[in-house]
C-alpha positions in Angstrom: -49.2 -110.3 -21.7 -52.4 -111.2 -19.8 -53.8 -114.4 -21.3 -57.3 -114.3 -22.7 -58.6 -116.7 -20.1 -57.2 -114.5 -17.3 -58.3 -111.2 -18.9 -60.9 -109.3 -17.0 -63.5 -107.8 -19.4 -67.1 -106.8 -19.8 -69.7 -107.5 -22.4 -72.1 -105.2 -24.2 -75.0 -105.0 -21.8 -72.9 -105.5 -18.6 -73.5 -103.0 -15.8 -71.3 -99.9 -15.7 -70.9 -100.8 -12.0 -69.3 -104.1 -12.8 -66.7 -102.4 -15.0 -66.0 -99.9 -12.3 -65.4 -102.8 -9.8 -63.0 -104.5 -12.1 -61.0 -101.4 -12.6 -60.8 -100.7 -8.9 -59.9 -104.3 -8.1 -57.1 -104.5 -10.7 -56.0 -100.9 -10.4 -56.4 -100.3 -14.1 -57.9 -97.4 -16.1 -59.7 -99.4 -18.8 -61.3 -102.7 -19.5 -62.0 -104.2 -23.0 -65.7 -104.7 -23.9 -66.7 -107.7 -26.0 -69.7 -108.7 -28.1 -70.4 -112.0 -29.8 -70.4 -111.9 -33.6 -72.5 -114.0 -36.0 -70.2 -117.0 -35.7 -70.4 -116.9 -31.9 -66.9 -115.5 -31.6 -66.2 -112.7 -29.1 -64.8 -109.5 -30.6 -63.6 -106.4 -28.8 -66.0 -103.5 -29.7 -64.2 -100.9 -27.5 -62.8 -100.0 -24.2 -64.7 -98.7 -21.1 -62.4 -96.3 -19.4 -62.1 -94.4 -16.1 -62.7 -91.2 -18.0 -66.1 -92.6 -19.2 -67.0 -93.9 -15.8 -66.2 -90.6 -14.0 -68.9 -88.9 -16.1 -71.3 -90.8 -13.9 -69.9 -89.9 -10.5 -72.7 -88.8 -8.3 -75.4 -90.5 -10.3 -77.1 -93.8 -9.6 -75.3 -96.3 -12.0 -77.0 -99.4 -10.7 -79.2 -99.6 -13.9 -76.7 -98.2 -16.4 -75.7 -100.8 -19.0 -72.6 -100.6 -21.2 -73.4 -99.8 -24.8 -71.3 -99.2 -27.9 -72.0 -95.4 -27.9 -70.2 -94.9 -24.6 -67.1 -96.8 -25.5 -63.6 -95.7 -26.5 -62.1 -97.2 -29.6 -60.9 -100.8 -29.4 -57.2 -101.4 -29.2 -55.4 -102.5 -32.3 -54.7 -106.2 -32.9 -51.2 -107.7 -33.3 -50.0 -111.2 -34.1 -48.3 -113.1 -31.3 -45.1 -113.1 -33.4 -45.0 -109.3 -33.6 -41.5 -108.1 -32.7 -41.2 -106.1 -29.4 -39.8 -103.1 -31.3 -43.1 -102.9 -33.3 -45.1 -103.3 -30.2 -43.3 -100.5 -28.5 -44.1 -98.2 -31.4 -47.8 -99.2 -31.3 -47.9 -98.7 -27.6 -46.6 -95.1 -28.1 -50.1 -94.4 -29.6 -52.3 -96.9 -27.8 -52.6 -97.9 -24.1 -52.9 -101.6 -25.0 -53.0 -104.1 -27.9 -54.9 -107.3 -28.3 -52.7 -110.2 -29.2 -53.9 -112.9 -31.6 -52.7 -116.2 -32.8 -54.1 -117.7 -36.0 -56.9 -115.1 -35.8 -58.0 -116.1 -32.3 -57.6 -113.7 -29.4 -55.0 -115.0 -26.9 -54.4 -111.9 -24.7 -53.9 -108.2 -24.1 -50.6 -106.4 -23.8 -50.1 -103.0 -22.1 -47.3 -100.6 -21.6 -46.9 -101.9 -18.1 -46.2 -105.4 -19.6 -43.4 -103.9 -21.7 -42.0 -102.2 -18.6 -42.0 -105.6 -16.8 -40.2 -107.2 -19.7 -37.5 -104.4 -19.5 -37.2 -105.1 -15.8 -36.5 -108.8 -16.5 -33.8 -107.9 -19.1 -31.9 -105.5 -16.8 
C-alpha cells in the first residue's frame, strides 16, 4: 500500500501535463484526482488515466486543466482492516482501492501491491 503522504496525485484544476509527467515518472497508468470538500478534507473525485491522456496526443496540452468531466470513476474505499481475500475480489473489478482508517484516507492499494505481498509470502 502506498501511504497517503507518499501518494502522487493531482487536484481538480491541475494541468493535464503534470498528470502525464507523474504517470511517466512512476510508470503507472492512472493517478487519483482530489478536490477539497466543505470541511477542507481532500476527497478523491476520480482517476486520470493513460487512456484519457492519449486522447490529447498531438495537441497542445500546456493549458488543459483537469476537470471532473474528463475523469474515470474514483476507486472504491476500503477500511485498513479489510481482509486480503476481500481486497483480492475488489481488485478483480477495480485497478486500485483507497484505504481508509477511521474515515481518513491513509493510502492506495493496487493489484501490483497484492502481487508484491504474494512474493513476500512465497
